[in-house]
C-alpha positions in Angstrom: 92.4 66.1 25.7 91.5 64.1 22.6 93.6 63.6 19.5 91.8 61.7 16.7 92.3 61.2 13.1 90.1 59.6 10.5 91.9 56.9 8.5 94.9 57.1 10.9 98.3 56.9 9.3 99.8 55.5 12.5 98.2 52.1 12.1 97.7 50.2 8.9 94.0 50.2 7.9 94.1 46.4 7.8 94.7 46.5 11.6 91.2 48.0 12.0 89.8 45.4 9.6 91.4 42.7 11.7 89.9 44.2 14.9 86.4 44.2 13.2 86.9 40.6 12.2 87.8 39.6 15.8 84.7 41.3 17.1 82.4 40.1 14.3 83.7 36.7 12.9 80.8 36.2 10.6 80.4 39.8 9.4 78.5 42.9 10.6 75.1 44.4 9.7 74.2 41.6 7.3 77.5 42.1 5.5 79.7 39.0 5.4 83.4 38.9 5.0 82.9 37.6 1.5 81.3 40.9 0.8 84.4 42.6 2.1 86.5 41.0 -0.7 85.2 43.8 -2.9 86.2 46.4 -0.3 86.5 46.8 3.4 83.4 46.9 5.5 85.0 49.7 7.5 84.4 53.2 6.1 86.7 55.1 8.5 89.2 54.4 11.3 89.8 56.4 14.4 92.5 56.5 17.0 91.7 58.3 20.2 94.8 59.3 22.1 94.7 60.9 25.5 97.5 63.2 26.7 97.1 62.4 30.4 98.3 58.8 30.0 99.4 56.4 27.3 95.8 55.1 26.7 94.8 54.7 23.1 91.3 53.6 22.1 90.9 52.4 18.6 87.7 52.7 16.6 86.2 52.2 13.2 83.0 53.1 11.5 80.7 50.7 9.7 77.7 52.3 8.0 76.8 55.1 10.6 78.0 53.3 13.7 81.2 54.1 15.5 82.8 51.0 17.2 85.4 51.8 19.9 87.5 49.1 21.4 88.8 49.5 24.9 92.2 47.8 25.3 92.6 45.1 27.9 95.4 47.1 29.5 93.4 50.3 29.8 92.4 51.6 33.3 89.7 53.9 34.4 90.9 57.4 35.3 89.2 60.4 36.7 88.9 61.7 33.2 86.6 58.8 32.1 83.4 60.9 31.7 85.3 63.6 29.8 86.7 60.9 27.4 83.2 59.4 26.8 81.7 62.8 26.2 84.5 63.7 23.7 83.9 60.4 21.8 80.2 61.1 21.7 80.7 64.6 20.4 83.3 63.4 17.8 81.0 60.6 16.6 78.1 63.0 16.2 79.7 66.2 14.9 82.6 64.9 12.8 81.7 61.3 11.8 77.9 61.9 11.6 77.3 58.6 13.3 73.9 57.7 14.8 75.2 55.4 17.5 78.4 54.2 19.3 79.3 50.7 20.3 82.0 50.1 22.8 83.7 46.7 22.9 85.3 45.2 26.1 87.3 42.0 26.2 85.7 39.7 28.7 87.8 39.1 31.8 87.0 38.5 35.4 89.1 41.3 36.7 87.9 44.5 38.5 88.9 46.8 35.5 86.5 45.0 33.2 83.7 45.2 35.7 84.5 48.8 36.5 84.4 49.8 32.8 81.1 47.9 32.3 79.5 49.8 35.2 81.0 53.2 34.1 79.8 52.9 30.6 76.3 51.9 31.7 76.3 54.8 34.2 77.1 57.0 31.2 74.0 55.9 29.3 75.4 52.9 27.4 73.3 49.7 27.3 74.4 46.0 27.0 73.9 44.7 23.4 72.6 41.2 22.9 74.8 38.9 20.9 71.6 37.9 19.0 71.4 41.4 17.5 75.0 41.9 16.3 76.4 38.3 16.2 79.6 39.3 17.9 82.4 37.2 19.4 81.7 35.6 22.7 85.1 36.9 23.9 83.7 40.5 24.1 80.7 42.3 25.5 79.3 45.3 23.6 77.7 48.4 25.0 75.7 50.7 22.8 74.7 54.4 22.9 72.2 56.0 20.6 73.1 59.6 19.7 
């Protein structure tokens, strides 16, 4: 059901760095992008591919937090709960993360609202922009492992 790879060869590592920069324009976890000049803020990158459709969820790890971005074109399938569980297990057992943060691009469509509800039903909670200083184009939902 889940194919994942740390430091994925399919996408340039800088793509994940750019994604992180879009989510966190000023930096993440008190690390600024000036700090990143000495090395990437991201310690690992992950690409979750699902066999049942063409959906690809990209993620990266900063410190011990897995960030997963849900693409704007993604739709909820009946496998949603299984996908979320597989990501939680991967984050805990392979990446040794202590939490997961899912990012959703803000839109007014039904898919955005459905994803927000589905993740909250799965135990994720809305994250305040005050805590993470993320872009206002996204909402973040967090899950403690």
